[in-house]
N, C-alpha and C positions, 0 to 999 in steps of 0.2 A: 706400292707404286708410288713414285715421287710424283707429287703434285706440282706441276708447273704454273697452275692456275685455279683459283676458287671462285665460284659466285653462287647467285642464286637464279633460279627459274620460277618465278612467282614465289610460292613458298618451298619449293624443292632445293635443296642446296645441290651443287654439282661440282666436279673438279674435273681438270684436265691433265693428262699424262701423255708420255710419250708412249707409243706402242711398239712391241716388239712382236716376233714370230709367234710367242704364245698366246697372242690375243687372236691370232687369225681366225679362229672359228667364229668369235664373236663378231669379228669384222665382216665375215662373210654372212652371217646370218642378218646382221642388220643391213647389208646391201640388199639382200632379198627381200627383206620387209619393205624397203624404201622403194625398191624397183616395182613391187608389186602394187604399191599403193599409187603410182603415177597412173594421171589420166592419158598422158603423152608419153609414151615409152621411149620415143625417138631423142629426147633430151638428155637421157641418161646413157653413157656408154659404160656398162658394168665392166670392171676388171676381172681378170680370170686369177685363180689361185696362184698362177706362176707370176702374176705380173705383182699382187701384192707381196708374194715371197721376195721379189727383188728388190722391192722398196724397203720393206723390213729388214732385208739382210743387208742395209748399209746404203744402197743407191737412192739415198733421198731421205725423207723423213714423215713419219706419219704420227698424229696426235689424236687422242680420243678424249671425249668428254662422257663421265660417268655420273649417273644418278644411283647413290649406294653402289650395289655390285653390277649394276647393268649399264653396258654401254649404248649411249643414245645418240652419238655422233662420232663421226671421225672426219678427217681431212688430210690430205696426202700432198706431199711434193716429191718429185721424181726427177733423179739425176738420169737423163734419158740416154740411151744408147745413141752413138753418133751414126746415123745413116742419111741418106739423101733427102729424107722427110723432116730433117732437124729443123726446129724453129729458129736457130740461130740464123740460117740462110735468109729466113723472111725478114729478120730484124736487122740485119746489117750487122751481126756480131762477127768480129774477125774469127776464121775458123780454130785458129791456134788457141782460143778462149772458150771454145764448145763445152768442155769439160768443168767449166765454171757457170753453166746455166742450170736451173732448176725449173721444172714445168709445175705450175699449178695443177694438180691432177684433181682425182674425184673428191666431192666433198657430200656427205650424206648425214642428213638428219633424221632421227626416226618422226615419224608422223604425228606420235603423241607428245612430241615436245617442239613443234612448229610454232611459230609468232613471238617466240622469244628473243629473235636476233642470235640465235646461236651460230648459225653459220658464220655471221659477221666477227662474232667473238673469238671463234676458231680462227678466223683469217687473221685477226690482230694478234693473237698467240701464236700462230705458226710462222708469220712473217717475222715478228721479234725474237723467234728462236733459231731463225737460220744462221747458220756459221759463216760469218762473212770474211773468215780467214779462207774458207774453201769456195765460196760462191760469189758471183758479181751480179748475176741477171735472173729475172724470173719472166717465163713467158707461159702462156696459156692460149688455147683456143675455145672459142664460143660461139655456138648457132646464133646467127642473126634472130632476133625475137625472142631468144630465151632470157627474158627480162630479169628474173631473180640472178640468175648467172652474171648477166651483163652488169647490173647494178653492183653485184660483190666485187667484180674486178675493178670497176672505176671507184668504189668506195676505198681501196687499196692504193688508189693513186696509179695503178696499171693504165698504159694508154694503148689506143688501136693504133698498130704499125702496118698491118694488113687486112686485105679481104680478100679470099681467094679459096678454090677448091682444094681441099686437103683429105687425107684418108681416102683416096680414089675419086670420091663423087660428092663429097660434103663440102658445101659452102660454109667457111669460119671465118671470123675475125679473129686476128693474131693480136694477143695483147701481150705487152712489153714493159718492163720495169728496170732500169739501173739502179742498183741497191747503193751505188756509190756516190751517184751525184743527183742534184737535183734537176727538174725539167729546166730549159732555158726560158727566158721571158719570151711568150708568144703574143705577138701583136696582131696577126690577122684572124678573122674568124669567119667560117662559113657554116651553115647548117642546111643538113641534106637529110631527107625522108629516109628512114631505114631502109625501106623496100628498094629505094633505087641504087642497086649494085654499082652501076657503071660510072654514075656520078662521084660515087665515094671512092671507087678505084683510081679515078682521075685525080682526085684530090690528094689521095696517098702517094701517087707517082710523083705529084709535085711537092713532096715534102710534108703535108699537112699531117698532123696527128689526131686521132679521136680522143677528145679529152672528157666527154660527158654526153649524157642523153636526157631528153625528157619527152613527156607526153602532151599531146595537145589534141583536142577533139579525136579522141580516140585512136590517134595515130603516133608513133613514134619517130624522134628525131635525134640525128647524132651531130654534136657540135664537132667541128673540125677545126684547128688552129695550127698555126705555124710562125 
């Protein structure tokens, strides 16, 4: 396997490689292990075999971290089918460019290897291996108060472009990053409680972007700027 990154998790060496269909069984076994260890099962939307195969057969990219022979984490980017749910609509991307959009999909880390920042490492590796000849945008959806996932997106400089019902009945933040250009200089700032959906939606309508978040007195706040 070609190594695209090598590092240490404490005393354990690990490496990262691009995954293919021959890794499918290991990927699905790890997804089961991660899902079963979750206290709150609603935060992870497991992928089906077909969805994994779709990505592994060229509609996106999947990388995996190995400790020895064992797959201990993976992260996926998906080139999604173009339908009415496409996040390009929510992010103001011209329809003609929807084929240049990648979604940040599932990210799983084995419970045995938590606490080493592996999710963040894989985020950096996957973002730096995107084929910028083919793709210009990265989008993602995250459930409000899914703090690890929200931190993950902000750490990669994705910004909140929307907060709306997706997937029939699920409230989601819609994250966005333009790979070709930096964010413009933002001069106005407002801070809103993460639980106040209406106020956040109002700011997003006015062109504000969610750029960071912080905790204060056991409450989470999102910083909006424009």
